[in-house]
N, C-alpha and C positions, 0 to 999 in steps of 0.2 A: 248371402252368407248368414249361417246361423250366429247368433248373438254370442255365445261363450266362443267361437272361432275367432270372428272379429276382435272381441276382448283379447284374447291371447295375443292377436297381432299388436293392438294399441299398447299391450303392456301396461296397464294402468297408468298412460300418459309419457312414459319412459319410452316408447317406441324409438324414437329417433335416435337416441343414447344408446339403446340395445343394439339394435341393429346396426349403425355404425360401428359397434365396437364386434360384431361377428363380422363387419366386411374388414376392419383392421386386422383381426386373426386370420382370416382367409388369405390376405394379400401376403403376412407373412411366412404361414406356411408355404404358399407356393414359391414366394423367391428363396426360402431354403430349402424346397425342392428343388428349382433350378438352376440356382446359382453353382450348386457344385457339377451339373451337366454343362452347364457353360465354359467352369474353368477346366473341365477335362478336355474339352471342344479346344479350347485355347493353349491348352499346353501340348496337343497332338501335334497342333497348327507349329508351333515353334518347334517343336520337334523336327516335324519335317523340314521347316526351314535351315533349322541348324544342322540337320544330314547332309541336303542340299549344298551348303554354305562349305562344309567340311570334306566334303567328295573330294578326291583326286582329279584335278583336272586331265584332262586328256593330252598327251602330246600336240604339239603343234603341227604345221603341216609339213615344216622339214624334219620331223621325225626327233626331236629333241626330248629330252624326258624334262618335264617341269622342275625347278629348283627345289632343294630339302628346305624345309623349315628348322626354325633354330631350336636346339634341344629335342628332347624326348617328348615333352608335354604338349608340341606343337608351336608354342613361344609365338613367334611374331604370325604366324598361319591363323591364328584365331582373330585376327584383328585386318585378314585382308592382306598384310603386307609379307612378302617376299624375303628371303636374305637374300642379298647379292654375293656374299663370301662364298668361295669355292667349297665343295663337300670336301670333308676333313683337316681344314683350317680353323684355327682359333682365334677370332678378332681380337680379342682380350690383350694377345701377347703382342700385338702389331704395334711396333713402337712408333709409327708415325700419327698414331690417336692421340 
């Protein structure tokens, strides 16, 4: 290797510090490029799981329709629980509670 090129790579005795600094910068840049892509992938997978979870279940083998969830926003359906109150009744008015 010609002397000027070798001297350039030795960086006047500071080659270890300089090349490690370049390596750190490249790693940080790579992470900055990869992190959003990985986050997007994770969000998409979460949305697919959530869509599967919130889909209406098929009627059972006896043809019964599934029970409705509490309230217009889903209520207990968000946690996987299903309301046992008949449709059209308000459990808050029940005096036995």
